[in-house]
C-alpha positions in Angstrom: -22.2 110.1 18.9 -20.5 107.6 21.9 -19.4 104.3 20.7 -22.0 102.0 22.0 -25.0 104.5 19.8 -22.6 103.8 17.0 -22.3 100.0 17.3 -25.9 99.6 18.1 -26.6 101.8 15.0 -25.0 100.0 13.0 -26.6 96.8 13.7 -29.4 97.9 13.5 -28.1 98.7 9.0 -28.4 102.6 9.9 -25.4 104.7 8.7 -23.5 106.3 12.4 -21.1 109.0 12.3 -18.1 106.7 11.5 -17.1 103.0 10.5 -17.2 101.5 13.7 -13.9 99.0 14.6 -13.2 95.8 16.7 -10.5 93.4 17.8 -11.3 90.0 19.2 -8.1 90.1 20.7 -5.1 92.2 20.9 -2.5 90.2 21.6 0.4 92.7 20.8 2.5 93.9 23.2 5.0 96.2 20.1 1.9 98.3 19.2 -0.1 98.7 22.7 3.6 100.5 24.2 3.7 102.3 20.6 0.4 103.6 21.7 1.7 105.7 25.1 -1.1 102.9 27.1 1.0 101.5 30.0 -1.2 97.6 30.9 1.1 96.7 33.6 0.5 98.9 36.3 -3.6 98.7 35.6 -5.7 96.9 37.1 -9.6 95.2 35.5 -10.1 96.4 31.8 -9.1 100.5 32.8 -6.1 100.7 30.6 -6.6 98.3 28.2 -10.1 100.3 27.1 -8.2 103.5 26.7 -5.2 101.9 24.5 -8.9 100.8 22.5 -9.8 104.2 23.1 -6.8 106.6 21.5 -6.6 103.7 18.5 -10.1 103.8 17.6 -11.6 100.6 18.3 -15.0 101.0 19.9 -16.8 97.0 20.3 -14.8 95.9 23.7 -15.3 92.9 25.6 -15.5 91.7 29.3 -15.0 88.2 30.0 -18.3 86.7 31.9 -17.1 82.6 31.3 -13.9 80.5 29.7 -12.9 80.4 34.3 -10.3 78.9 35.6 -11.0 75.5 37.8 -8.0 74.3 38.4 -4.1 75.8 38.5 -1.5 74.4 37.8 1.9 75.8 37.3 2.2 77.6 34.0 -1.5 77.0 33.2 -5.2 76.4 34.2 -7.8 73.4 33.6 -11.2 76.4 33.0 -14.7 75.5 33.3 -15.0 73.8 30.3 -12.2 71.5 30.3 -9.9 73.2 28.7 -6.0 72.8 29.3 -5.1 76.4 29.0 -1.0 77.8 28.6 0.6 81.1 28.9 3.1 80.9 26.3 4.9 84.1 26.0 6.0 85.8 22.4 9.5 88.0 21.0 7.5 91.3 22.5 6.8 89.3 25.5 3.2 89.4 24.9 1.4 86.7 27.1 -1.0 84.2 25.1 -3.4 82.0 26.5 -2.8 79.0 24.7 -5.3 76.0 24.1 -3.6 72.5 24.8 -6.3 70.1 24.7 -9.0 68.4 26.2 -9.2 67.6 29.7 -11.8 65.0 29.2 -10.7 61.3 28.0 -14.1 60.1 27.9 -17.5 60.5 28.4 -17.5 59.9 32.1 -14.5 62.5 32.9 -17.5 65.1 31.6 -20.2 63.6 33.8 -17.6 63.5 36.7 -16.9 67.4 35.9 -18.9 69.6 38.5 -20.6 72.1 35.4 -20.3 75.6 35.0 -22.8 77.3 37.0 -24.1 80.4 34.9 -25.4 82.2 38.4 -22.0 82.2 39.4 -21.4 86.3 41.1 -18.3 87.1 39.3 -19.9 86.2 36.0 -22.1 89.7 36.6 -19.3 90.9 38.0 -16.5 91.1 35.0 -20.1 92.5 33.2 -20.1 95.5 35.3 -16.7 95.9 35.7 -16.6 96.7 31.8 -19.3 98.7 32.1 -18.2 100.6 35.1 -15.4 101.1 33.0 -16.8 102.0 29.5 -18.8 104.8 31.8 -15.1 105.9 33.1 -14.6 106.6 29.8 -17.4 108.5 29.0 -18.8 106.1 26.6 -15.4 106.2 24.6 -15.7 102.5 23.9 -18.9 100.2 24.1 -18.5 97.2 26.2 -19.9 93.7 26.3 -19.7 90.3 28.3 -18.5 87.6 26.3 -19.1 84.3 26.4 -18.2 80.2 25.4 -20.8 78.5 23.7 -21.5 75.8 22.1 -19.5 73.9 19.6 -16.2 75.1 20.3 -16.1 74.8 24.3 -17.7 71.7 23.6 -15.1 69.4 21.6 -12.0 72.0 23.2 -12.7 70.1 26.6 -12.6 66.4 25.0 -10.1 67.0 22.4 -10.6 66.4 18.7 -10.2 63.4 18.6 -12.4 61.7 21.8 -14.5 64.2 20.8 -14.9 62.6 17.0 -15.7 59.1 18.9 -18.3 60.9 20.8 -20.2 62.5 17.0 -21.2 58.9 16.9 -22.5 58.4 20.5 -26.3 60.6 19.5 -26.7 59.8 23.1 -23.7 61.6 24.7 -23.3 64.2 22.2 -27.1 65.4 23.3 -26.3 65.3 26.3 -23.4 67.2 25.8 -24.4 69.9 23.7 -27.8 70.3 25.9 -26.0 71.4 28.6 -24.1 73.6 27.1 -26.9 75.1 25.9 -29.0 75.1 28.8 -26.0 77.0 30.1 -25.6 79.8 27.2 -29.6 80.8 27.7 -29.5 81.2 31.2 -25.9 82.9 31.1 -27.2 85.4 27.5 -30.9 85.8 29.9 -29.3 87.1 33.4 -27.2 89.5 31.3 -29.9 90.7 29.3 -32.3 91.1 31.7 -29.7 93.1 34.0 -29.3 95.8 30.5 -26.6 94.0 28.5 -27.4 95.4 24.9 -25.1 93.1 23.6 -23.1 89.1 24.1 -20.8 87.9 22.3 -20.8 84.4 21.4 -17.4 82.7 21.1 -18.4 79.3 19.1 -15.8 78.6 16.5 -17.9 75.7 13.9 -15.4 75.1 11.5 -11.7 75.1 10.6 -10.0 76.2 6.9 -11.1 73.8 4.5 -14.5 73.2 5.9 -17.3 72.1 9.2 -15.8 70.4 12.3 -19.3 67.8 11.9 -22.0 67.2 9.2 -23.8 70.5 8.7 -27.4 67.7 9.6 -25.4 68.0 13.0 -25.2 72.0 13.6 -29.0 71.4 12.6 -30.1 69.1 14.9 -28.0 69.6 18.3 -26.4 73.7 18.0 -28.7 75.8 16.2 -31.8 74.9 18.4 -30.0 75.9 21.0 -28.8 78.5 18.9 -31.8 80.1 17.9 -32.7 79.8 21.6 -30.1 81.8 22.5 -31.1 84.2 20.2 -34.2 84.8 20.6 -33.7 85.5 24.6 -31.5 88.0 23.7 -33.9 89.5 21.6 -36.5 89.7 24.3 -34.7 91.7 25.9 -33.7 94.0 23.1 -30.0 92.7 23.2 -28.4 92.1 20.1 -25.6 88.6 19.3 -22.3 88.8 18.3 -21.1 85.1 16.8 -16.9 84.4 16.6 -16.8 81.7 14.4 -13.8 80.7 12.7 -13.5 79.5 9.5 -15.6 77.7 5.9 -18.9 78.2 7.4 -20.7 78.4 3.6 -22.5 75.0 4.2 -24.5 76.4 7.6 -24.2 81.1 7.3 -28.1 81.0 6.5 -28.8 78.7 8.4 -26.9 80.6 11.5 -29.0 83.8 10.1 -32.0 82.1 10.8 -31.4 81.2 13.7 -31.4 85.4 14.6 -27.7 85.8 14.9 -27.3 90.0 14.1 -24.0 90.1 13.6 -21.0 87.4 13.0 -17.0 87.4 12.6 -14.7 87.4 11.6 -15.5 86.1 8.1 -11.6 84.6 7.8 -10.4 85.5 4.5 -7.8 82.6 4.7 -9.9 79.9 4.6 -9.8 77.3 1.5 -13.4 77.8 -0.2 -12.9 81.1 -2.7 -16.7 81.0 -2.2 -16.4 81.5 1.5 -15.8 85.4 0.5 -17.1 87.7 2.8 -18.3 90.7 -0.9 -20.2 87.6 -2.4 -21.8 86.8 1.6 -22.4 90.7 1.5 -24.8 90.1 -2.0 -26.8 87.4 -0.9 -27.0 88.3 2.7 -26.1 91.7 3.3 -29.0 92.9 4.6 -29.8 90.2 7.3 -26.3 90.2 9.0 -23.7 92.5 10.2 -20.9 91.5 9.2 -17.5 92.4 11.4 -13.7 91.2 9.5 -11.8 90.8 7.4 -9.4 91.7 6.8 -6.3 88.7 6.8 -3.8 88.4 9.6 -1.4 86.9 6.8 -1.6 90.4 5.4 -1.1 91.9 8.6 1.9 90.3 9.2 3.8 89.8 5.2 1.6 92.1 3.0 2.3 95.5 0.7 1.3 98.3 2.7 -0.4 99.1 -0.7 -2.0 95.8 -0.4 -3.7 96.6 3.2 -4.7 100.2 1.9 -6.8 99.0 -1.0 -8.4 95.7 1.1 -8.8 98.0 3.7 -10.9 100.7 1.2 -12.7 98.1 -0.2 -13.9 96.8 2.4 -15.5 100.1 3.2 -16.6 100.7 -0.3 -18.1 97.5 -0.6 -19.8 97.1 2.7 -20.0 99.9 4.8 -22.6 102.3 2.7 -26.0 101.8 4.8 -24.6 100.5 7.7 -24.2 97.0 8.7 -20.2 96.3 8.8 -18.0 97.0 11.8 -14.3 97.2 10.6 -11.4 94.8 11.7 -9.1 92.0 11.7 -9.7 88.8 10.1 -9.5 87.6 13.4 -7.4 88.9 15.7 -3.9 91.5 16.1 -1.0 89.2 17.5 1.9 89.7 18.3 3.4 89.5 14.4 0.9 92.2 12.9 3.7 94.9 12.6 2.8 98.7 13.6 3.3 99.9 10.0 1.2 97.3 8.5 -1.8 98.0 12.1 -1.3 101.3 11.3 -2.1 101.5 7.9 -5.7 99.7 8.3 -7.0 102.0 10.6 -5.5 105.1 9.3 -7.7 104.3 5.2 -10.9 103.2 8.4 -9.7 107.0 9.6 -9.5 108.9 6.1 -12.2 107.0 4.6 -15.0 105.6 7.0 -16.9 108.9 8.3 -20.7 108.7 6.6 -21.8 109.2 3.9 -18.8 106.7 2.5 -16.5 108.3 -0.7 -14.1 105.8 -0.6 -11.7 106.6 -3.5 -10.7 103.5 -6.0 
């Protein structure tokens, strides 16, 4: 079974040949170099997709938003007004890090040229990823990813300034309506051009809870999220939501909007009830879970601990489909080779259907 079929079968809660794998970001040169794949000489998506194929990661991303708008030494301001700077880890992995918002007021925001969903380079990125996918015989499934509603909005201002915006209903409505209109149109364009899945970058919370009251999400975010999902579904396209933090208070709302899959169900939130296994008991037939092996465990944990947790994920979540194996966020520079290999070896050994994982 090839990667696109494997992923879509899983999303539809049917069993493919094996449990598919995903990572939202892979910022670890040490592990990449160990694989023998050289990224420095490649352009576009080709070499990184080859790396993902080699280690068995099925679902990969192309990037159709978050484009640079104003460059400066060491970074840029992107089209959402986020200040992004290049940083380097000890193994020389380049990391693009958020460094605050460009907008100091609502007036700054209004003077900024809004992102254009019809920008040709968006479709170019999507088609480039799709072309590499075909070139390597569908060994990976390349899907477009875009910023969406909440995350890009508050990051354009910074959390302090945006918190003041949330007390001004008309200003907040304008911002979220702008973001929603853009995202709906972009997803429509992608889906009409045969995108079978789109990832939305849209953190709704942090480890201690939500950024806003649930009522504000229900008023300003979820009507747009539902429209995005409806637009995708009309064109046989699925929606994968990446949203960090403790989302327990709004989890059922997310499902009711029509989101097909959610990543990463962070295992390091402060809320013990925000637990992927408990969520699976209540909602496992309604949404596909993607995650949630803790990056802290992958940095500091014992190998046996990683193996046991990986087995539990496969044992409890994978039967019947509806689960994609992944870390609880991404593979960052502190994740060690032996720990990464431990999680992947468990997936390789026990991830074939029918799932039979020993205790």
